[in-house]
N, C-alpha and C positions, 0 to 999 in steps of 0.2 A: 493416438491420444491427441486431443485438441484442448487448448486453454482458451476460454472466452472471458475477456476482461471488460466489463462495463465501467466506463470512466468519463462519462459525458458531463458529470456535475461541474458546477462553477467553483467549487472549493471556497465558498464565502467565509467559512470559519478560519481559513488560513490566510485571509487577506491581511497585509498587502502583498504577501508572497506569491499569491496566485493571480495578480492583476496582469502579469506578463508571461507566466508559464503555468500550464496545467499542474495541479497538485501532484498527480502520480509521477510527474517528471522532475519534481524537487529532489535534490540529491541528499541521501543519507550515507554518511561514511564514504563519499566519493561516487556513489551509484544512484541512479534514479530509483525512487521507491518501487515503481512497477518492475524494474529489472530485478531487484531484490525479491520481490514476489514471485516472479517466474522462476528464479533460481531455487527458492525454497520449495516451490511445488515440484519442480523437476527432481529434487532430492528424494521425495517420497513416492515417486512413480516408478513402477517396474518398466513400463513401456516408455519408448522414446516419445518426446513431445514432437509431433509432426507439424502442427499448425498453431499459430497464436493469433487470435482475432481481437482487435481493440475496437470497442464501441465508444466513439468520441463525439464531441460537439465540433464547433468551428475552431479547431486548434491552430490551423495554419500549416503550411507545407513543411516548415522546419520541424515542428513537433511530430507530424506524421512520418517524416523521414527518420527521426530518432526512434520512434516506436518500431518501425520496420527493421531498423538496425538491431534494436534489442532482440526481436524475434530471430534474426539471422544469426546473431552471436550465440543464441541458444540452440542453434542447429535446426531451426524450424522456419516454415514459410509464414510470413506475416500478412495479415489482411486488415483493412480498415473498413468499418462500418460507421454509420452516422445516426445519432439520435438527436434530431433538431429541437424536439419538444420534450420537456421532462415529465413523462407520463408514468413513471414508476419503474420498479426493478424488473418486472415481467416484460413490460414493453421494451426495456433496454435490451434484454437478452434476446428478444424476438427480432430485433433489428439485424441479428447475425443468423437469420433463418436458413440461409443457404449453407451454413456450416453446422447446422443443428442435426447431426447424424453420427452414429457410431458413439464411441466413448468420449465423453467431454467432462471437463472441469470448468465450472463458473467460479470466478474469483473477482470480488469487488476490490478496487485498487487502492484503498486507503488503509489496508491492514497488512501487517507482517506477522509472522508467527515462527515458533520453534516446535518441532515435533520429532518423536522418536519412533513413529510407526511407518510401515510401508503400506501404501494403498492396496487394499484387497479389491482388485478390479473385477472379481466375479460377483461382487454384491450388486444388486439393482441400483442402489443409491446410497451414498455416504455424505452426511452433513457434518462439517467440522465444528467442534464445540470447545469451549473452555469454561472451567468452573470459575465463577465470579462471586464477589462478596455481596454485590447489590443487584440481584437479578431483576428487580423492578424497573431498571433502567434499560433492559435489553429484551430482545426476542429470545425465548428460551424453549427447550423441549423437554418433555417428560419421556422416560424410556422404561421398558420392562426389564426383567432379569437377564434377557439375552442382549441387552443394549439396542433393541429395536425401538424406534421412536413411536410412541403412542399418541402424542398430542403436541401441537405447536401452540405457544401462547405468546402474545405480544405485550411486553412490559406488565407482567401480572402484579397486581397490588398486594395480594397475599401470596406467601411463599408456596410454590408448587415445585420448583427445580432451580438449581443454580447452574445449569448447563446452558450457556449463552451461545447462540449461533454467531460465528465470527465472520460469516460471509463468503465461505468457500464451500462448493458442493461438487460432488461427483455423480454422474449419471452414466450408466452402462448403455442406455438407449437414448441417444439425443433426439431421435425422431419422435419418440413417445413424449418427451418433454415438449417439443415443438408444438405437438397437437394440443397439449393441455394449455400452453401459453396462448395459442391462437383461439382456443375456446373462450378464454377470458375476454380477449379483445373482441371477438365476434359477437359476444353476448353482453358486451359493455359492463363487465363485472368489476367495478372499481371500488376502492376504499379511499375516502378523502381525496377523490379525484385522480387516483393513480391505480395502475394494475400492479398487483403485488405478487412477487415470486412465491411467497409462502402460501397464497391461495392455491396456486397450481400444485404445490407440494401436498397440500391437504387433499386436494382432489385425487391425486395419484395414490396417496395413502389410503383413502377411502375405497379405492378400486382394488386394493390388495397389494400395492407396491410396498416392499419393506425397506424402509430407510434406517440404516445403522449410523451410529456416531463415530467420528474420528476425533479422539480427544487430544488436543494440542497442549504441550507443556507450558507455552507462553504465548500470549496474544498481545501484539504491539500495534497501538493505534497511531495514526498520523492525521487525526482530525483537526487539531489546532496546534498552536505554537507550543504550548506546554508539553502536550503529548509528543510532538515530533522531536522536541529537544531530549525527552526521556528516551524515546525510541532510538535516536542517534547514540545515546549512551549505551543502551543495551546491545545494539548492533555492533559498536566498537568492542564491547566485551566478548562478543560472540564470534568476532572475525578472526578466528584462529586459521592460519594458513594464508590469509590475504596479506599482500604486500601494502602496508598502510603509509609508508613514508617514501615519497618519490625520490629516485636518485638525483633528479635535477633540482630538487629543493635546495635552497641556500639558507643555512642556519649560522648566523653570526652573533656571537656573544649572547646566545639564547638557550633556553632549556625547553625541551619537549617531554612532558610528563605523560607516559602512556596510560591507557590507549588513546591514541589520536590518529586521525588521518590527515595528511599533508600532501596535497596534490602536486602536479607538475609545475615547475618553475615558480613555486611559492618562494617568497623571501621573507625571512624572519630575522629581525635585528633588535638586540637589546630587549628581548621579550621572554615571557614564560607562557607557554601554551600547554593546556592540559590540567588534569586529565579530562577525557570525554569531549574533545574538541575536534571538529572537522573543518578543514580549511581547503577551499576549492583552488583550482589551477589559477596561476598568474596573480594571486593576491599578495599584497605587500603589507606586512604588519611590523610596526616599530614602536619601541618604548611602551609596551602594553603587556597586561596580564589578562589572559582569557581562560575561563573554565566552563565546562558543561555548556557549550555553545556550538552553533553551526554558522560558519562564515562561507558563503558561496564564492564563485570565481570572480576574478578581476576586480577585487575590492581593494581599497586602500584604507588601512586602519592605523591610527597613530594616537598614542597617549591616552589609552582607555584602560579601564579595569572592568571587564565584562564577565558576567555569569548568567546562565540560563537565558541565553539571547539567540536570536536569529538575525543574521545580516545577509541581505540579498546580493545578487550579482551587480557588479559595476557600482557598488556603493562607496562613497568617500565619507568616513566618519572620524572626526577628530575631537577627542575628549567627550564628555558627557556622562549619561546615566549608566548604571551598572547592568540593569535588566532591561533590554530593549528588543523591539521587533521592527526592523527596517527593510522596506521593500526595495526592489531593484531600481537602479539609476537614481538613487537618492544621494544628496550632498548635505551633510550636517557637520557643523563646527561650533 
């Protein structure tokens, strides 16, 4: 089994946090988003994940090394492919054409999920979906009585289905998918200037391929600051069995209200942290109250009362507003 993760986007909705680091490498409860995605997928697979391919832009060597390390930690071989021009989801997946064979899972890197099913790898294809309240904002599918997809619809104005595609797909025959993706490119079949994966899926369906749905219990988005703070909250609540408070953390005259993540060599002094707070390694916090927030590594926070906030790496923040979003290497007082 292979996992192919397109993640070459610029993450504009997450700025300023993505100005110095790709969005999938932002940490949620102490782990990069893409690492948690890989771990979640592995939990529902019967077969071992042998290879993880990352399709990226110009992220730099440090980011590439981190991605390869994530693959290694999952017991898989990591490969890097590049998408230099944003030409759509089908084009992105096709950049990994050398790996498009055998059983594959395609997973776009800004989504996390909770599921209680085991992947039925005998199916031709499985598209993971979640019931949503506002289907007009999503790509959705219609299904028959056997849960076989009969139609793909993009942001339907009238209600036809509440099963939204979450951006994770299984294919038993990666070579077949590659041929369909290449067909779109060779014939320049674009929509709004991009090659769309759903167009390839529709062609495969029309030729008789049966796509089933895999219904997830929860779909967690990391598309913007508000969604990411909420995702951090839910991941902390779901992190049963993970060690969330590092032994090296120093807690002086302070209270940690669980669930919280506190990384290596964090120092808390005269502060109240939690619930639903993640604090990255080497961060120092004093005389502060912080709830429902993410503070990344090597930050210095003093005399603040924060809620629903994101603080980047190497930030120094003294006093100020309650609800903030501060990017890396910023000093505010």
